[in-house]
N, C-alpha and C positions, 0 to 999 in steps of 0.2 A: 790590252788589258788581261792580256796571260801573258806577260812577262815576270810575273816572281809571284813568287806565296803570296803577298796581300794582294796583290794586284786580283787573283787566282779568288779567294776569296770574296772582295769583290762583286767579284762577277760569278758564281757560287750565289750569295745574294738576286742575285743584280735574275739570275732565271729563275730561282730559287719561285723569286718573288711574280716574276712571269705566267709559270708555269698553276699554281696557287688561279691564275687570274682566265686558262685556261682549263680550265673546271669545269661539268658541263655545259662546252662549249660543242665539241661533236655532238649531243642531241637537237642541237637545235640546225647541225647540216640536215641539210637537204637530197643533195647529191652522194652519192657512194665512193668517186674519183675524192671527191672533196675531206671528204670523212676517212678513206685512205692518205692521202694525203696529208692530211691534218697526224692523224696517227702518226704516223712515222715521223714529221715534224717535233712533237710532244714524247715522243720517246730519243729523237735528235740531243733534244735539247736537255732533255732529263739523262743523259751521256755525258756529256758536255759542262751539263756542273756538276756532276760524281765523279769528274774524271779530271773537272780542276782543284778537288780536294788534296790531289797528292798529286807529291814532287818530281816529280817525271817529267823526261824532257820530251814530249810527245805535243809539240807545239806542231807541225805538222799535217796531225791528226786530227788537230780538235779545229785546223783552218781549212783538210778538207768537209770535212762537217759544216761547218760553219755557213758554207758556199755552198752545199748540199742543201741546210736549209733558206739560204735563200733562194736561191730556186724551186725548193717546194712551197716557195711563202709567190711569189712569183706567179705559180703554175693555179695555184686555192685565189688569187685573186683575178688570174684569167679566165679560172670556169664560177667565179660568185658571179665580178664584174660584167663578164664577157669583153671585154679586151685586154689587150698585151700592158699588164705595168710599167707609166714612163715614171723616171725619178729622173 
């Protein structure tokens, strides 16, 4: 989703929609560490979304941040559900 400018525009739209859905979620969080991880996830996705609008070759940086987001999601899942995420 990050190979050319058109795909980056789609990525921007997708992440913006996801961030819109995330609004209000932290208020429902009961765990401090989950809230902290969620905040990091939110702001990282926001930055990826912003970066997608530029024609810079920052694929390696974006790839690294996407993997960071995956790790955060797994950690949030573990803290909320009480078990490791398996896919």
